[in-house]
N, C-alpha and C positions, 0 to 999 in steps of 0.2 A: 382584344388582348389580355392574357390571363392576369391578374392582379398576384401581384411577388408575396410568397407566405410572409408571415412577421414571427418572428422567435419569440414567445412568451417571457420564456426565461431570461429572455437577451444580458440585463440589466441586472437580475437576479445573481447574475453572476460574481459582481463585483461586491458580492456580500460574502463569497470567498475569503478575501483579505480577512475575514473576520478571524480565519484559525491562525494566521500568524501573528494578528495584533492581539490573540488571547496573552502573547507571551507579553505584551504590558498591561496586563491587566492586572497580575496579581498586586503590585506596587501599588496604583491605584483604586484600588480596593483594600487595601490596607489602611492607607495614607487617611482615607476619608470615612474610614468604620473603625478601625483597628485592631480589627477582630485579625489575628492571623493566621486564622483556619484558611483565607483567601491566597494564601502562598499555593496552594492545592487549588486554583481555583482551575486550571487547565481541565485537571482531572473529573471535575464537576461539569465545566461542561462538555468533554466529550464523551464521557461516560453516563450524564445525567440529564444535562441541558436535553442532548441531540438526539437521543432515544426516545426522549417523554416530545419533543419536536415532529420525531419521523412521525408518530402515533398521532399526534397533529394534522399534520401536513398531510398526510396520507402516499396517496403514490401519485405516480404519474400518467404514465402511457403514455403519452403523445410525442411521436417521430418525426424529425421533419420530415416534407415531402424530396422525394428523389433530386424532382427538378429545381431544387433550390438548394440543394451540397454543397452544387463546385461552386458556390456563391456564398455560402458560409464560411466552407474550408479558407476562401482567401479575404474573409473579414478580419481585419488585424484586430476589432476590437478586442477579437475572442482570445487573441494570441497576445496581448497586452493585460491582459486577466490573470496570465499564467506568468508573466516578466516582473509584472510589479508585484509578486508574491515575494521575490529575491528579497529588496531591502526591507522591506516589513518583518520579514522572516527574520533578517540578522540585524536589523536595528532593535529587534527583541531581544537577540541572543548579549547584544552590548550592550544593551540595559543589564539586561540580568549579572552579565561578571563585573558592571561597576556597584553595583547593589548588593552582590556578593563580596565583595573583595572591602566596600568601605560604609557598607551599612552596616547594620546592629542586629541580624538574622540569627535566629539559634540554628543549632544542626536539622532539629527539624524541621523547620522554616526551608531552610538551604536544600532539604532534600526535596522539601512540598515544589518546590518552585525548579526545580531543576525536574520533577516529572512532567510538570506546566511545559518548560522551553522543551524537554525532550518529545513531546506528543506533538509540538509544532516541529520537531525535525522531520518525526514521523512524518506528517502533514508532507512537508515540504521536499521527501523520497518521492510519495506523491507526484507532488509538481514537477520536480527532474524525470520525474517518470514521463509525464506527457512531452517534456521537452526532448526528451532523449531519443525517443519515436520520431524526431521529426527530419528530414534531410539537410534541413537550411542548418551550416555550419555553426550560425550563431546563437541559435537554441540547444545545440547539444553541449557546446559548451558553456550556456548557462545551467546545462542538466547535470555538471560536474561542480557547479559551483554550490548549488543547490542541494547537493552530497555531502559536501566538505563537512558543513556540521557535524552531521551523525556517524562519520568515518566509515562511510557507506560507499564510496564511489566507483568500486568493483561492479556495483547495481548495474550502473551505465554499461557495461558487459555483457552479464549475465545473462541481465532480464530483456535483453533485444538478439540478443544470440545465442544466448542457450536456453532460458525459457521457453520462450515464443517456439523453439523448434523443438522442446521434446515437453512440451505443457499437458497435464494429464498422461503420462505414461509414469513407472516406477523407474525409469531413468531420469526425471526430473525433481531436486532437491525442494524445489518450493511449488508440490504440488502432495499436499497430505494424503494419506492412504486411510482408505474405511477402519477405522476402529485404534487409530495412531492420535496421541493423545497431546494438546499443543505441546506439553512441557519435554515431549519423547521430538516433538518434530522443529522444535526449536535447536539445539544443536545439529540435527540433520542437516535444518535449510541452510543454518549458516556459516555450517564449513564446507557443503556443497556446494556453494553459490561461491565462495572465497576458491576452492581448487578447479571450479567450472570457470572463473573467469577466466586465470591464471592459464589456463589449459590454453583455454581461448585464442588469449593474443597471444602465450606462445607463435600457436601453429601459426597464427596470422601476418608476424613476423617473422617465422622460417621461411613462411612461401615467399616473401621480399630477400630472403639472406641476409635477416636481422637476428640478430641472438635477444633475449627476453629480457634482458638486464638496460634496458635505451628508454629514452625518455619518451620514443615514439609507442612506447606500452601505455596501451591509455588507461590498466590498472596500476600501474607507478604514476603515471602522472593526475592523477584523480585521487591518489593516497596522499602524493604528493601538496596536493591539495586543503587535505587536511594538517597537515604540519605546519604549512606556512600559516594558517590559522590558526591553529592551538596556539603558535610562537608568536605568533602577535598579539594574540590574546593575553599571554602574560606578560610577553612586553611590556605590555601598558598598566595592569593592572594586577600583576602580580603573579607567581605560584599559589598561591590560595585558592584563584579558581580553577587547579587543575581537575580536584576531585567532581569538584561544579561539572566541569566540561567533558571527564568523562561517563559521568552519570548521568547527565540528558541525551549522551551518544549512545550508551544502553539502551534507553528509554525510546528513544528513534529508531532503534536496529530492530526492539522485540517489538513496536507498532505496527511498521512495515510487515515484518515475518508475523504479528497476527493475522494481518490482515490476510498475506497472502493464505495461511492455512485455512479461513474460512472460505477462498475465492473457489480452491476448488476440490474438496475435502470430497474423497470418494469416488471421486470422477474416475472412467478412463476411457480412451480411446483406444480403438478394436487395430489388429493387425489384418493388412490385405488379405487379397490371397498370395502377393509374392511378400510378404514376410514384413511389408512397412506399416506403419502407425497410419491409419486414416488421415485423411486432411482436419486442422481442425474444425469445430461446428459450434453455432453460440448451445449446444448441449453438455459441452464440453466447462462450462463455467458456470457457479453462481451466481445468480442475478438478486437483487433489488431494487425493486424501483421506486423508494422512496424519495422523494423529492429534494427533504431539509438535505440528509446525508451526500446528496447527487451533487445540492450546490458544493457542496464542503469540500470534495473529493475529487469535483472537474468530470463526473458521470463515469467514474471507475466502479460504480456499483452494478453497469453495463455493460460487463464487461467480457458479457458472450462477444457481442458486436466488438469490440476490441478486437479480443482471438483472434475472430473469424476473419477482419479487416483492419489489422494495426495502425494502415495508413490512415484512417478517419481523424480527424480531431475529435476532441470531446463532445463539441457543441453540437456533431453529426450523428453521435453513437447513436444506434437504435435500443429499443427494446426488445422480446420477441418474444412470442409465447410458447414457442419448444422449448424456451431454457429452463431449464431446473429454476423454479423461485427460494429465495430464504424465507422465513417467517419474519423479516423483521430488515433493520438497514445494518450495516458491518458494523458500527457503533454497539448497537444492542449485541450484536453475532459474537464481537471479540468478548464479550463481557459474558458470556454463554459460556464461551473456549475457557474459560481461564476457571472452570467446574467441569471437569471432565464427564464426570456422570448425568451432568444435567445437560452437557453437550451432545453427548451419544443418543440420550434419550428424545433431543429431540433433534439431532439432525443423520440418525441412523436409521430410521425407519422412511426417512423420505430418502436416503440415496436406494435403499433395496428396492423402490417406490418407483425408482427411475429408472431403474433395470427388471422391471416385473416381477421381481423376486426373487431373480438368478445373483445372486450373489457373485458367481464366478466372474461375471462380467465387471465385477466394479475395480478400482483400484486398490489395491491390498498388501500389507507388509507381506512379505516372503515367507513367515513361516504361520501367519494368517492359514494361507495356501494348502499346507497342508493337516489343518485342522476346521474345516469350514463346519462344522455340523456345530463344533463348541463356541466359534464366531457367530455364529448363527442364531444362537438359542442365546448367546449376548444382547442381541437386539430389540428392543421392546418391542411391540406388539404398535401397529398407528395409535387403537382402542388405546393402548398404555399412554404411549406419548403422548395423547391429547390429552 
């Protein structure tokens, strides 16, 4: 009898709790050190510590054998790893509101704390992403709860039924185009996600003979959870927490959208002879198999398998040689994306190489198709990028 495979990362998934727990760290670090800069500890963790640990930890490279995938999919230990994220996430938010309302934080301290808590909200959207893909009603409801902190409940609709259908096409607001900066991407993706989610729900309800202004509208009831959350926190801690809540929510949204920007930059699905887009394949998402960031993000960086097989739970996602590979983990790449010339120097040659030098096969901004020679000239060579 063959021996059952043992997941070497199984207990490591519990370390994913360190992400939401980082919202509880600032107060303790400041209390024990007296250094107010630790209100910014979330930014230090996500944009300094994790990239360094990615370098040290290196790549994973191990895939679970298909013979064990069924058992791993049904193992509730992995589900509880995502379930437990939520109480830790909201504990951090409540503690933060208490300290903002009744503590002696300066304006700069509050901004730093909002950034730290907002980064957790952004990672919380990733937990919601995992839960929202499931068919179990309970997990889908938990996804909406996870999204309430960042006021991004429509993601529950748009990601599953919009982004997954249109990924790596010009019609998808969450797929960044070659040459598009992060700062141009933000307004297009955010506004596009809202309008797409609303239209998807309006159409779904219309088929049932129900108008869009209904509690059955998943956009409205997800947004309602955010309203209830804010109202409860204001009732307990007072209106002084409102600016803090708005800022941390914005940071959470921008964190998510920064990751969206990285995941499909410049990649395009081809049209078939019938005029439809080809089936999504591993080559249509950027991957990074850095083990540290993958533990924190529930294998989100194995994004190619997620889009090719969205029904697979995070613990069974695989890495593929055919997937285009990022030079670093998502946390590092988000930092690069904040500096557009640096981002383009690193990524544009990789997009071009992925398409064997044929820039017409990439996902381009509409006006760039009319000026391909100019765009091609703006892309540094691989030698220059190195």
